[in-house]
Biopython code that builds the backbone (N, CA, C, O; Angstrom):
import numpy as np
from Bio.PDB.StructureBuilder import StructureBuilder

atoms = [
    (1, "MET", "N", (5.535, 12.061, 8.430)),
    (1, "MET", "CA", (5.448, 11.310, 7.274)),
    (1, "MET", "C", (6.842, 10.663, 6.981)),
    (1, "MET", "O", (7.664, 11.573, 6.881)),
    (2, "SER", "N", (7.527, 9.208, 6.773)),
    (2, "SER", "CA", (8.254, 8.714, 6.213)),
    (2, "SER", "C", (8.456, 6.938, 5.794)),
    (2, "SER", "O", (8.192, 5.889, 6.382)),
    (3, "LEU", "N", (9.101, 7.318, 4.381)),
    (3, "LEU", "CA", (8.452, 5.818, 3.657)),
    (3, "LEU", "C", (10.014, 4.775, 3.872)),
    (3, "LEU", "O", (11.102, 5.326, 3.703)),
    (4, "SER", "N", (9.951, 3.448, 4.205)),
    (4, "SER", "CA", (11.359, 3.173, 3.921)),
    (4, "SER", "C", (10.841, 1.726, 3.011)),
    (4, "SER", "O", (9.675, 1.387, 2.813)),
    (5, "SER", "N", (12.023, 1.062, 2.573)),
    (5, "SER", "CA", (11.665, -0.375, 2.101)),
    (5, "SER", "C", (12.680, -1.164, 2.578)),
    (5, "SER", "O", (13.593, -0.808, 3.323)),
    (6, "GLU", "N", (12.414, -2.616, 1.961)),
    (6, "GLU", "CA", (13.240, -3.648, 2.349)),
    (6, "GLU", "C", (12.720, -4.885, 1.155)),
    (6, "GLU", "O", (11.579, -5.042, 0.721)),
    (7, "LYS", "N", (13.917, -5.640, 0.822)),
    (7, "LYS", "CA", (13.182, -6.434, -0.522)),
    (7, "LYS", "C", (13.344, -7.803, 0.366)),
    (7, "LYS", "O", (14.463, -8.028, 0.828)),
    (8, "ILE", "N", (12.378, -8.644, 0.603)),
    (8, "ILE", "CA", (12.193, -9.898, 0.697)),
    (8, "ILE", "C", (12.242, -10.604, -0.461)),
    (8, "ILE", "O", (11.221, -10.181, -1.002)),
    (9, "GLY", "N", (12.702, -11.361, -1.198)),
    (9, "GLY", "CA", (12.887, -11.769, -2.020)),
    (9, "GLY", "C", (12.503, -11.337, -2.899)),
    (9, "GLY", "O", (13.188, -10.335, -3.106)),
    (10, "GLU", "N", (11.292, -11.507, -4.141)),
    (10, "GLU", "CA", (11.174, -10.294, -5.047)),
    (10, "GLU", "C", (9.850, -9.676, -5.064)),
    (10, "GLU", "O", (9.052, -9.418, -5.965)),
    (11, "VAL", "N", (9.857, -9.514, -3.786)),
    (11, "VAL", "CA", (8.776, -8.481, -2.844)),
    (11, "VAL", "C", (9.271, -7.046, -2.457)),
    (11, "VAL", "O", (10.485, -7.000, -2.258)),
    (12, "LEU", "N", (8.906, -6.407, -2.376)),
    (12, "LEU", "CA", (9.140, -4.686, -2.145)),
    (12, "LEU", "C", (8.485, -4.641, -1.223)),
    (12, "LEU", "O", (7.297, -4.848, -1.470)),
    (13, "VAL", "N", (8.876, -4.333, 0.442)),
    (13, "VAL", "CA", (8.075, -4.198, 1.414)),
    (13, "VAL", "C", (8.141, -2.512, 1.806)),
    (13, "VAL", "O", (9.256, -2.102, 2.127)),
    (14, "ILE", "N", (7.045, -1.555, 1.794)),
    (14, "ILE", "CA", (7.471, -0.269, 2.013)),
    (14, "ILE", "C", (6.878, -0.021, 3.136)),
    (14, "ILE", "O", (5.730, -0.419, 3.336)),
    (15, "SER", "N", (7.407, 0.513, 3.830)),
    (15, "SER", "CA", (6.545, 0.899, 5.956)),
    (15, "SER", "C", (7.017, 2.181, 5.491)),
    (15, "SER", "O", (7.990, 2.688, 4.934)),
    (16, "ALA", "N", (5.276, 2.635, 6.231)),
    (16, "ALA", "CA", (4.703, 4.077, 5.861)),
    (16, "ALA", "C", (5.060, 4.310, 7.423)),
    (16, "ALA", "O", (5.096, 3.292, 8.114)),
    (17, "SER", "N", (5.321, 5.528, 8.033)),
    (17, "SER", "CA", (5.082, 5.534, 9.453)),
    (17, "SER", "C", (4.506, 7.402, 9.044)),
    (17, "SER", "O", (4.602, 8.115, 8.046)),
    (18, "GLY", "N", (3.828, 7.606, 10.638)),
    (18, "GLY", "CA", (3.461, 8.609, 10.404)),
    (18, "GLY", "C", (1.846, 8.680, 10.386)),
    (18, "GLY", "O", (0.899, 7.967, 10.717)),
    (19, "GLN", "N", (2.149, 10.367, 9.619)),
    (19, "GLN", "CA", (0.518, 10.429, 8.653)),
    (19, "GLN", "C", (0.425, 10.845, 7.031)),
    (19, "GLN", "O", (1.227, 11.638, 6.537)),
    (20, "ILE", "N", (-0.812, 10.119, 6.149)),
    (20, "ILE", "CA", (-0.483, 10.699, 5.045)),
    (20, "ILE", "C", (-2.069, 11.421, 5.207)),
    (20, "ILE", "O", (-3.180, 10.978, 5.497)),
    (21, "ASN", "N", (-1.478, 12.876, 4.826)),
    (21, "ASN", "CA", (-3.102, 13.862, 4.762)),
    (21, "ASN", "C", (-2.354, 14.616, 3.563)),
    (21, "ASN", "O", (-1.209, 14.447, 3.144)),
    (22, "SER", "N", (-3.637, 15.751, 3.021)),
    (22, "SER", "CA", (-3.447, 16.470, 2.160)),
    (22, "SER", "C", (-2.174, 17.505, 1.778)),
    (22, "SER", "O", (-2.160, 17.877, 0.604)),
    (23, "ALA", "N", (-1.263, 17.931, 2.524)),
    (23, "ALA", "CA", (0.010, 18.197, 3.007)),
    (23, "ALA", "C", (1.277, 17.702, 2.365)),
    (23, "ALA", "O", (2.241, 18.193, 1.778)),
    (24, "ASN", "N", (0.787, 16.322, 2.794)),
    (24, "ASN", "CA", (2.355, 15.090, 2.024)),
    (24, "ASN", "C", (1.704, 14.538, 1.070)),
    (24, "ASN", "O", (2.501, 13.807, 0.480)),
    (25, "ALA", "N", (0.820, 14.492, 0.655)),
    (25, "ALA", "CA", (-0.144, 13.368, -0.537)),
    (25, "ALA", "C", (1.004, 13.552, -1.278)),
    (25, "ALA", "O", (1.713, 12.554, -1.152)),
    (26, "ALA", "N", (1.414, 14.229, -1.863)),
    (26, "ALA", "CA", (1.843, 14.549, -3.424)),
    (26, "ALA", "C", (3.067, 13.806, -3.165)),
    (26, "ALA", "O", (3.380, 12.806, -3.812)),
    (27, "GLN", "N", (3.908, 14.405, -2.008)),
    (27, "GLN", "CA", (5.699, 13.661, -1.844)),
    (27, "GLN", "C", (5.529, 12.310, -1.433)),
    (27, "GLN", "O", (6.472, 11.555, -1.672)),
    (28, "VAL", "N", (4.423, 11.799, -0.807)),
    (28, "VAL", "CA", (4.203, 10.224, -0.554)),
    (28, "VAL", "C", (3.971, 9.322, -1.796)),
    (28, "VAL", "O", (4.229, 8.122, -1.900)),
    (29, "GLU", "N", (3.309, 10.341, -2.916)),
    (29, "GLU", "CA", (2.846, 9.600, -4.173)),
    (29, "GLU", "C", (4.022, 9.580, -5.178)),
    (29, "GLU", "O", (4.218, 8.691, -6.006)),
    (30, "SER", "N", (4.606, 10.437, -5.030)),
    (30, "SER", "CA", (6.117, 10.302, -6.220)),
    (30, "SER", "C", (6.614, 9.375, -5.582)),
    (30, "SER", "O", (6.848, 8.374, -6.260)),
    (31, "GLY", "N", (6.988, 9.297, -4.024)),
    (31, "GLY", "CA", (7.861, 8.327, -3.437)),
    (31, "GLY", "C", (7.225, 6.975, -3.746)),
    (31, "GLY", "O", (8.127, 6.169, -3.978)),
    (32, "LEU", "N", (5.917, 6.372, -3.844)),
    (32, "LEU", "CA", (5.627, 5.218, -3.999)),
    (32, "LEU", "C", (5.789, 5.177, -5.174)),
    (32, "LEU", "O", (6.468, 4.258, -5.634)),
    (33, "LEU", "N", (5.281, 6.050, -5.937)),
    (33, "LEU", "CA", (5.563, 5.774, -8.035)),
    (33, "LEU", "C", (6.652, 5.368, -8.276)),
    (33, "LEU", "O", (6.799, 4.577, -9.207)),
    (34, "ALA", "N", (8.093, 5.931, -7.251)),
    (34, "ALA", "CA", (8.997, 6.102, -8.001)),
    (34, "ALA", "C", (9.381, 4.604, -8.117)),
    (34, "ALA", "O", (10.087, 4.264, -9.067)),
    (35, "TYR", "N", (8.963, 3.692, -7.217)),
    (35, "TYR", "CA", (9.243, 2.447, -6.897)),
    (35, "TYR", "C", (8.587, 1.463, -7.983)),
    (35, "TYR", "O", (9.154, 0.395, -8.215)),
    (36, "VAL", "N", (7.450, 1.789, -8.625)),
    (36, "VAL", "CA", (6.627, 1.574, -9.684)),
    (36, "VAL", "C", (7.488, 1.592, -11.214)),
    (36, "VAL", "O", (7.476, 0.851, -12.198)),
    (37, "GLU", "N", (8.112, 2.652, -10.901)),
    (37, "GLU", "CA", (9.359, 3.444, -12.196)),
    (37, "GLU", "C", (10.076, 2.657, -12.199)),
    (37, "GLU", "O", (10.204, 1.901, -13.162)),
    (38, "GLN", "N", (10.915, 2.561, -10.913)),
    (38, "GLN", "CA", (12.291, 1.400, -11.285)),
    (38, "GLN", "C", (12.109, 0.287, -11.411)),
    (38, "GLN", "O", (13.221, -0.241, -11.432)),
    (39, "GLY", "N", (11.173, -0.612, -11.538)),
    (39, "GLY", "CA", (10.382, -1.697, -11.978)),
    (39, "GLY", "C", (10.094, -2.920, -11.145)),
    (39, "GLY", "O", (10.202, -4.060, -11.598)),
    (40, "GLU", "N", (9.692, -2.622, -9.811)),
    (40, "GLU", "CA", (9.429, -3.215, -8.806)),
    (40, "GLU", "C", (7.608, -3.427, -9.088)),
    (40, "GLU", "O", (6.740, -2.572, -9.262)),
    (41, "ARG", "N", (7.523, -4.907, -9.040)),
    (41, "ARG", "CA", (5.662, -4.980, -9.447)),
    (41, "ARG", "C", (4.949, -5.789, -8.080)),
    (41, "ARG", "O", (3.744, -5.751, -7.831)),
    (42, "LEU", "N", (6.053, -6.571, -7.209)),
    (42, "LEU", "CA", (5.282, -7.532, -6.229)),
    (42, "LEU", "C", (5.354, -5.789, -4.718)),
    (42, "LEU", "O", (6.445, -5.349, -4.357)),
    (43, "CYS", "N", (4.454, -5.394, -4.359)),
    (43, "CYS", "CA", (5.027, -4.543, -3.375)),
    (43, "CYS", "C", (3.885, -4.802, -2.058)),
    (43, "CYS", "O", (2.699, -4.641, -2.344)),
    (44, "ALA", "N", (4.188, -5.141, -0.841)),
    (44, "ALA", "CA", (4.006, -4.637, 0.541)),
    (44, "ALA", "C", (3.588, -3.623, 0.926)),
    (44, "ALA", "O", (4.561, -2.897, 1.134)),
    (45, "LEU", "N", (2.531, -3.033, 1.194)),
    (45, "LEU", "CA", (2.724, -2.126, 2.102)),
    (45, "LEU", "C", (2.491, -1.895, 3.485)),
    (45, "LEU", "O", (1.400, -1.379, 3.731)),
    (46, "ASP", "N", (3.193, -2.130, 4.404)),
    (46, "ASP", "CA", (3.302, -2.497, 5.659)),
    (46, "ASP", "C", (2.975, -0.573, 6.336)),
    (46, "ASP", "O", (3.787, 0.348, 6.423)),
    (47, "LEU", "N", (1.603, -0.599, 6.664)),
    (47, "LEU", "CA", (1.100, 0.598, 7.471)),
    (47, "LEU", "C", (1.366, 0.632, 9.158)),
    (47, "LEU", "O", (1.293, 1.662, 9.828)),
    (48, "SER", "N", (1.674, -0.658, 9.673)),
    (48, "SER", "CA", (2.076, -0.852, 10.947)),
    (48, "SER", "C", (2.431, 0.482, 11.660)),
    (48, "SER", "O", (1.905, 0.736, 12.743)),
    (49, "GLY", "N", (3.416, 1.445, 11.014)),
    (49, "GLY", "CA", (3.328, 2.838, 11.634)),
    (49, "GLY", "C", (2.335, 4.283, 11.209)),
    (49, "GLY", "O", (2.400, 5.459, 11.564)),
    (50, "LEU", "N", (1.660, 3.725, 10.523)),
    (50, "LEU", "CA", (0.757, 4.541, 10.109)),
    (50, "LEU", "C", (-0.510, 5.006, 11.211)),
    (50, "LEU", "O", (-1.260, 4.118, 11.618)),
    (51, "ASP", "N", (-0.672, 6.157, 11.580)),
    (51, "ASP", "CA", (-1.753, 6.350, 12.674)),
    (51, "ASP", "C", (-2.790, 7.373, 12.493)),
    (51, "ASP", "O", (-3.543, 7.736, 13.397)),
    (52, "TYR", "N", (-2.804, 7.958, 10.934)),
    (52, "TYR", "CA", (-3.560, 8.797, 10.483)),
    (52, "TYR", "C", (-3.648, 8.779, 8.969)),
    (52, "TYR", "O", (-2.539, 9.115, 8.553)),
    (53, "ILE", "N", (-4.589, 8.503, 7.817)),
    (53, "ILE", "CA", (-4.701, 8.457, 6.366)),
    (53, "ILE", "C", (-5.984, 9.240, 6.065)),
    (53, "ILE", "O", (-7.040, 8.787, 6.505)),
    (54, "SER", "N", (-5.986, 10.336, 5.378)),
    (54, "SER", "CA", (-7.142, 11.139, 5.039)),
    (54, "SER", "C", (-7.209, 10.525, 3.344)),
    (54, "SER", "O", (-6.463, 9.751, 2.744)),
    (55, "SER", "N", (-8.410, 11.235, 2.937)),
    (55, "SER", "CA", (-8.977, 10.694, 1.429)),
    (55, "SER", "C", (-7.875, 10.918, 0.583)),
    (55, "SER", "O", (-7.823, 10.278, -0.468)),
    (56, "ALA", "N", (-6.778, 11.908, 0.931)),
    (56, "ALA", "CA", (-5.729, 11.932, 0.223)),
    (56, "ALA", "C", (-5.237, 11.338, 0.129)),
    (56, "ALA", "O", (-4.827, 11.070, -1.000)),
    (57, "GLY", "N", (-4.899, 10.705, 1.084)),
    (57, "GLY", "CA", (-3.587, 9.795, 1.362)),
    (57, "GLY", "C", (-4.563, 8.217, 0.444)),
    (57, "GLY", "O", (-4.080, 7.547, -0.468)),
    (58, "LEU", "N", (-5.863, 8.036, 1.031)),
    (58, "LEU", "CA", (-5.892, 6.920, 0.091)),
    (58, "LEU", "C", (-6.582, 6.813, -1.514)),
    (58, "LEU", "O", (-7.123, 5.915, -2.159)),
    (59, "ARG", "N", (-6.268, 8.119, -1.735)),
    (59, "ARG", "CA", (-5.931, 8.429, -2.961)),
    (59, "ARG", "C", (-4.481, 7.900, -3.663)),
    (59, "ARG", "O", (-4.303, 7.545, -4.828)),
    (60, "VAL", "N", (-3.915, 7.940, -3.017)),
    (60, "VAL", "CA", (-2.422, 7.894, -3.375)),
    (60, "VAL", "C", (-2.137, 6.260, -3.279)),
    (60, "VAL", "O", (-1.412, 5.630, -4.049)),
    (61, "VAL", "N", (-2.933, 5.685, -2.069)),
    (61, "VAL", "CA", (-3.161, 4.067, -2.205)),
    (61, "VAL", "C", (-3.631, 3.431, -3.638)),
    (61, "VAL", "O", (-3.085, 2.656, -4.424)),
    (62, "LEU", "N", (-4.590, 3.948, -3.626)),
    (62, "LEU", "CA", (-5.557, 3.593, -5.314)),
    (62, "LEU", "C", (-4.364, 3.806, -6.519)),
    (62, "LEU", "O", (-3.997, 2.952, -7.326)),
    (63, "ILE", "N", (-3.836, 5.323, -6.381)),
    (63, "ILE", "CA", (-2.878, 5.402, -7.253)),
    (63, "ILE", "C", (-1.615, 4.133, -7.285)),
    (63, "ILE", "O", (-1.040, 3.582, -8.224)),
    (64, "LEU", "N", (-1.545, 4.035, -6.282)),
    (64, "LEU", "CA", (-0.450, 3.060, -6.433)),
    (64, "LEU", "C", (-0.668, 1.505, -6.760)),
    (64, "LEU", "O", (0.291, 0.830, -7.134)),
    (65, "ALA", "N", (-2.073, 0.893, -6.598)),
    (65, "ALA", "CA", (-2.409, -0.277, -6.520)),
    (65, "ALA", "C", (-2.708, -0.165, -7.828)),
    (65, "ALA", "O", (-1.964, -0.890, -8.489)),
    (66, "ARG", "N", (-3.671, 0.581, -8.645)),
    (66, "ARG", "CA", (-3.334, 0.707, -10.246)),
    (66, "ARG", "C", (-2.061, 1.086, -11.467)),
    (66, "ARG", "O", (-2.109, 0.999, -12.694)),
    (67, "GLY", "N", (-0.690, 1.631, -10.337)),
    (67, "GLY", "CA", (0.022, 1.495, -11.132)),
    (67, "GLY", "C", (0.994, 0.349, -11.501)),
    (67, "GLY", "O", (1.707, 0.276, -12.502)),
    (68, "LEU", "N", (0.852, -0.666, -10.323)),
    (68, "LEU", "CA", (1.281, -1.886, -10.163)),
    (68, "LEU", "C", (0.488, -3.078, -11.183)),
    (68, "LEU", "O", (0.922, -3.914, -11.976)),
    (69, "LYS", "N", (-1.407, -2.546, -10.553)),
    (69, "LYS", "CA", (-2.264, -3.876, -11.450)),
    (69, "LYS", "C", (-1.528, -3.000, -13.234)),
    (69, "LYS", "O", (-1.242, -3.935, -13.982)),
    (70, "GLN", "N", (-1.244, -1.721, -13.882)),
    (70, "GLN", "CA", (-0.666, -1.783, -15.325)),
    (70, "GLN", "C", (0.261, -2.503, -15.659)),
    (70, "GLN", "O", (0.315, -2.855, -16.838)),
    (71, "LYS", "N", (1.315, -2.959, -14.682)),
    (71, "LYS", "CA", (2.421, -3.511, -15.095)),
    (71, "LYS", "C", (2.367, -4.684, -14.426)),
    (71, "LYS", "O", (3.350, -5.196, -13.890)),
    (72, "SER", "N", (1.205, -5.169, -14.425)),
    (72, "SER", "CA", (0.612, -6.549, -13.651)),
    (72, "SER", "C", (1.889, -6.995, -12.696)),
    (72, "SER", "O", (2.818, -7.799, -12.769)),
    (73, "GLY", "N", (1.336, -5.887, -11.643)),
    (73, "GLY", "CA", (1.860, -6.379, -10.470)),
    (73, "GLY", "C", (0.953, -6.528, -9.501)),
    (73, "GLY", "O", (-0.145, -6.945, -9.870)),
    (74, "GLN", "N", (1.113, -6.289, -8.287)),
    (74, "GLN", "CA", (0.232, -6.848, -6.998)),
    (74, "GLN", "C", (0.473, -5.776, -6.322)),
    (74, "GLN", "O", (1.547, -5.203, -6.499)),
    (75, "LEU", "N", (-0.391, -5.318, -5.483)),
    (75, "LEU", "CA", (-0.157, -5.043, -3.805)),
    (75, "LEU", "C", (-0.995, -5.354, -2.848)),
    (75, "LEU", "O", (-2.215, -5.246, -2.969)),
    (76, "VAL", "N", (-0.112, -5.974, -1.301)),
    (76, "VAL", "CA", (-1.347, -6.189, -0.481)),
    (76, "VAL", "C", (-0.792, -5.175, 0.729)),
    (76, "VAL", "O", (0.326, -5.133, 1.242)),
    (77, "LEU", "N", (-1.479, -4.714, 0.881)),
    (77, "LEU", "CA", (-1.614, -3.631, 2.502)),
    (77, "LEU", "C", (-1.639, -4.763, 3.372)),
    (77, "LEU", "O", (-2.357, -5.744, 3.176)),
    (78, "CYS", "N", (-0.479, -4.560, 4.795)),
    (78, "CYS", "CA", (-0.425, -5.212, 5.793)),
    (78, "CYS", "C", (-0.616, -4.109, 7.144)),
    (78, "CYS", "O", (-0.757, -2.915, 6.878)),
    (79, "GLY", "N", (-0.615, -4.509, 8.428)),
    (79, "GLY", "CA", (-0.500, -3.811, 9.432)),
    (79, "GLY", "C", (-1.584, -2.819, 9.945)),
    (79, "GLY", "O", (-1.479, -2.274, 11.044)),
    (80, "LEU", "N", (-2.583, -2.618, 9.139)),
    (80, "LEU", "CA", (-3.351, -1.423, 9.568)),
    (80, "LEU", "C", (-3.781, -1.404, 10.904)),
    (80, "LEU", "O", (-4.612, -2.219, 11.305)),
    (81, "GLN", "N", (-3.234, -0.451, 11.706)),
    (81, "GLN", "CA", (-4.020, 0.115, 13.166)),
    (81, "GLN", "C", (-5.503, 0.457, 12.623)),
    (81, "GLN", "O", (-5.855, 0.927, 11.540)),
    (82, "PRO", "N", (-6.507, -0.082, 14.141)),
    (82, "PRO", "CA", (-7.662, 0.206, 14.151)),
    (82, "PRO", "C", (-8.148, 1.607, 13.234)),
    (82, "PRO", "O", (-9.170, 1.786, 12.571)),
    (83, "GLN", "N", (-7.286, 2.269, 13.423)),
    (83, "GLN", "CA", (-8.363, 3.915, 13.362)),
    (83, "GLN", "C", (-8.078, 3.735, 11.822)),
    (83, "GLN", "O", (-9.118, 3.794, 11.165)),
    (84, "VAL", "N", (-6.712, 3.490, 10.928)),
    (84, "VAL", "CA", (-6.597, 3.389, 9.580)),
    (84, "VAL", "C", (-7.590, 2.511, 9.154)),
    (84, "VAL", "O", (-8.623, 2.845, 8.574)),
    (85, "HIS", "N", (-7.234, 1.312, 9.471)),
    (85, "HIS", "CA", (-8.465, 0.074, 9.221)),
    (85, "HIS", "C", (-10.102, 0.479, 9.106)),
    (85, "HIS", "O", (-10.855, -0.094, 8.318)),
    (86, "GLU", "N", (-10.394, 1.213, 9.727)),
    (86, "GLU", "CA", (-11.420, 1.895, 9.938)),
    (86, "GLU", "C", (-11.676, 3.011, 8.545)),
    (86, "GLU", "O", (-12.826, 3.124, 8.121)),
    (87, "VAL", "N", (-11.029, 3.462, 8.170)),
    (87, "VAL", "CA", (-10.579, 4.707, 7.316)),
    (87, "VAL", "C", (-11.044, 3.532, 6.128)),
    (87, "VAL", "O", (-12.144, 3.510, 5.577)),
    (88, "PHE", "N", (-10.201, 2.813, 5.948)),
    (88, "PHE", "CA", (-10.331, 2.015, 4.755)),
    (88, "PHE", "C", (-11.551, 1.458, 4.383)),
    (88, "PHE", "O", (-12.189, 1.556, 3.335)),
    (89, "ASP", "N", (-11.827, 0.689, 5.707)),
    (89, "ASP", "CA", (-13.595, 0.337, 5.608)),
    (89, "ASP", "C", (-14.721, 1.050, 5.275)),
    (89, "ASP", "O", (-15.663, 0.661, 4.585)),
    (90, "ILE", "N", (-14.548, 2.268, 5.879)),
    (90, "ILE", "CA", (-15.822, 3.303, 5.575)),
    (90, "ILE", "C", (-16.183, 3.537, 3.947)),
    (90, "ILE", "O", (-17.185, 3.370, 3.252)),
    (91, "SER", "N", (-14.155, 4.246, 3.623)),
    (91, "SER", "CA", (-13.974, 4.428, 2.203)),
    (91, "SER", "C", (-14.653, 3.056, 1.423)),
    (91, "SER", "O", (-14.886, 3.318, 0.243)),
    (92, "GLY", "N", (-14.945, 1.951, 1.728)),
    (92, "GLY", "CA", (-15.236, 0.349, 0.920)),
    (92, "GLY", "C", (-13.646, 0.331, 0.418)),
    (92, "GLY", "O", (-13.712, -0.816, -0.023)),
    (93, "PHE", "N", (-12.640, 0.614, 0.220)),
    (93, "PHE", "CA", (-11.618, -0.001, -0.252)),
    (93, "PHE", "C", (-11.067, -1.177, 0.585)),
    (93, "PHE", "O", (-9.971, -1.608, 0.228)),
    (94, "LEU", "N", (-11.623, -1.718, 1.570)),
    (94, "LEU", "CA", (-11.095, -3.262, 1.717)),
    (94, "LEU", "C", (-11.887, -3.988, 0.501)),
    (94, "LEU", "O", (-11.153, -4.634, -0.247)),
    (95, "SER", "N", (-13.156, -3.984, 0.211)),
    (95, "SER", "CA", (-13.386, -4.337, -1.118)),
    (95, "SER", "C", (-12.657, -4.615, -2.138)),
    (95, "SER", "O", (-12.521, -5.644, -2.800)),
    (96, "ILE", "N", (-12.091, -3.339, -2.208)),
    (96, "ILE", "CA", (-11.154, -3.456, -3.488)),
    (96, "ILE", "C", (-9.347, -3.910, -3.714)),
    (96, "ILE", "O", (-8.705, -4.504, -4.580)),
    (97, "LEU", "N", (-9.036, -3.236, -2.384)),
    (97, "LEU", "CA", (-7.500, -4.256, -2.382)),
    (97, "LEU", "C", (-7.494, -5.085, -0.991)),
    (97, "LEU", "O", (-8.163, -4.873, 0.020)),
    (98, "THR", "N", (-6.469, -6.163, -1.264)),
    (98, "THR", "CA", (-5.835, -6.876, -0.406)),
    (98, "THR", "C", (-5.179, -6.667, 0.724)),
    (98, "THR", "O", (-4.002, -6.320, 0.626)),
    (99, "VAL", "N", (-5.774, -6.827, 2.044)),
    (99, "VAL", "CA", (-5.418, -6.094, 3.453)),
    (99, "VAL", "C", (-5.204, -7.554, 4.002)),
    (99, "VAL", "O", (-6.127, -8.365, 4.082)),
    (100, "VAL", "N", (-3.929, -7.814, 4.367)),
    (100, "VAL", "CA", (-3.657, -8.947, 5.749)),
    (100, "VAL", "C", (-3.014, -8.483, 6.929)),
    (100, "VAL", "O", (-2.324, -7.465, 6.883)),
    (101, "ALA", "N", (-3.149, -9.041, 7.845)),
    (101, "ALA", "CA", (-2.628, -8.641, 9.324)),
    (101, "ALA", "C", (-1.337, -8.662, 9.409)),
    (101, "ALA", "O", (-0.912, -7.823, 10.203)),
    (102, "SER", "N", (-0.295, -9.497, 8.739)),
    (102, "SER", "CA", (1.423, -9.062, 8.744)),
    (102, "SER", "C", (1.903, -8.746, 7.954)),
    (102, "SER", "O", (1.333, -8.498, 6.891)),
    (103, "ARG", "N", (3.550, -8.585, 8.208)),
    (103, "ARG", "CA", (4.227, -8.322, 6.491)),
    (103, "ARG", "C", (4.350, -9.459, 6.026)),
    (103, "ARG", "O", (4.168, -9.530, 4.810)),
    (104, "SER", "N", (4.793, -11.135, 6.969)),
    (104, "SER", "CA", (5.004, -12.213, 6.705)),
    (104, "SER", "C", (3.834, -13.051, 6.040)),
    (104, "SER", "O", (3.877, -14.250, 5.763)),
    (105, "GLU", "N", (2.985, -12.345, 5.881)),
    (105, "GLU", "CA", (1.788, -12.620, 5.207)),
    (105, "GLU", "C", (1.191, -11.873, 4.026)),
    (105, "GLU", "O", (0.527, -12.428, 3.151)),
    (106, "ALA", "N", (1.510, -10.400, 4.066)),
    (106, "ALA", "CA", (1.533, -9.708, 2.925)),
    (106, "ALA", "C", (2.114, -10.803, 1.858)),
    (106, "ALA", "O", (1.576, -11.378, 0.912)),
    (107, "VAL", "N", (3.608, -10.859, 2.473)),
    (107, "VAL", "CA", (4.310, -11.661, 1.533)),
    (107, "VAL", "C", (4.553, -12.744, 0.791)),
    (107, "VAL", "O", (5.102, -12.944, -0.292)),
    (108, "SER", "N", (3.941, -13.511, 1.734)),
    (108, "SER", "CA", (3.442, -15.103, 1.147)),
    (108, "SER", "C", (2.551, -14.956, 0.357)),
    (108, "SER", "O", (2.344, -15.891, -0.416)),
    (109, "ARG", "N", (1.590, -13.572, 0.248)),
    (109, "ARG", "CA", (0.060, -13.718, -0.495)),
    (109, "ARG", "C", (0.735, -13.088, -2.298)),
    (109, "ARG", "O", (-0.101, -12.736, -3.130)),
    (110, "MET", "N", (1.826, -13.054, -2.546)),
    (110, "MET", "CA", (2.416, -12.308, -3.497)),
    (110, "MET", "C", (2.308, -13.588, -4.558)),
    (110, "MET", "O", (2.647, -14.734, -4.262)),
    (111, "GLY", "N", (1.782, -13.187, -5.824)),
    (111, "GLY", "CA", (1.682, -13.998, -7.017)),
    (111, "GLY", "C", (0.255, -14.904, -6.684)),
    (111, "GLY", "O", (-0.077, -15.760, -7.503)),
    (112, "GLU", "N", (-0.480, -14.706, -5.586)),
    (112, "GLU", "CA", (-1.469, -15.596, -5.847)),
    (112, "GLU", "C", (-2.463, -14.535, -6.507)),
    (112, "GLU", "O", (-2.333, -13.311, -6.495)),
    (113, "PRO", "N", (-3.647, -15.403, -7.174)),
    (113, "PRO", "CA", (-4.721, -14.872, -8.203)),
    (113, "PRO", "C", (-4.928, -13.683, -7.443)),
    (113, "PRO", "O", (-4.596, -13.740, -6.259)),
    (114, "VAL", "N", (-5.628, -12.129, -8.073)),
    (114, "VAL", "CA", (-6.212, -11.513, -7.303)),
    (114, "VAL", "C", (-7.576, -11.465, -8.340)),
    (114, "VAL", "O", (-7.701, -11.660, -9.549)),
    (115, "ASN", "N", (-8.607, -11.077, -7.164)),
    (115, "ASN", "CA", (-9.599, -10.916, -8.338)),
    (115, "ASN", "C", (-10.506, -10.158, -8.160)),
    (115, "ASN", "O", (-11.611, -10.312, -8.680)),
    (116, "LYS", "N", (-10.069, -8.808, -7.074)),
    (116, "LYS", "CA", (-10.596, -7.941, -6.943)),
    (116, "LYS", "C", (-10.089, -6.441, -7.953)),
    (116, "LYS", "O", (-8.935, -6.087, -8.195)),
    (117, "THR", "N", (-10.869, -6.041, -8.220)),
    (117, "THR", "CA", (-10.616, -4.772, -9.392)),
    (117, "THR", "C", (-10.441, -3.615, -8.726)),
    (117, "THR", "O", (-11.218, -3.154, -7.890)),
    (118, "VAL", "N", (-9.315, -3.092, -9.129)),
    (118, "VAL", "CA", (-9.106, -1.571, -8.923)),
    (118, "VAL", "C", (-8.951, -0.566, -10.051)),
    (118, "VAL", "O", (-8.788, 0.627, -9.796)),
]
sb = StructureBuilder()
sb.init_structure("model")
sb.init_model(0)
sb.init_chain("A")
sb.init_seg("    ")
for serial, (resi, resn, name, xyz) in enumerate(atoms, 1):
    if name == "N":
        sb.init_residue(resn, " ", resi, " ")
    sb.init_atom(name, np.array(xyz, "f"), 0.0, 1.0, " ", f" {name:<3s}", serial, name[0])
structure = sb.get_structure()
């Protein structure tokens, strides 16, 4: 599992690759929350390189979304592979998180009003 980031305007795009599972979820969580603690408010989480996510990984994404919301920020997910998209769908997370197809769409969605409750 690896995380990388790049800044596009005011938006921090975080790319995750590999797998997020119970063995590495705590490490991924601390890595993602470090961005929030550093003051990032607008984050796009690019999961195009992620080929597996467990329930522990879903929890990490939810914690990131809540952390950003508490700071009046926003999280948009993009690039979900079909098997990862299915996990988000089955878990009901698609109804509470903003998910778009591409990184550019995620960046352009930042700042738009969000009606979803996290």
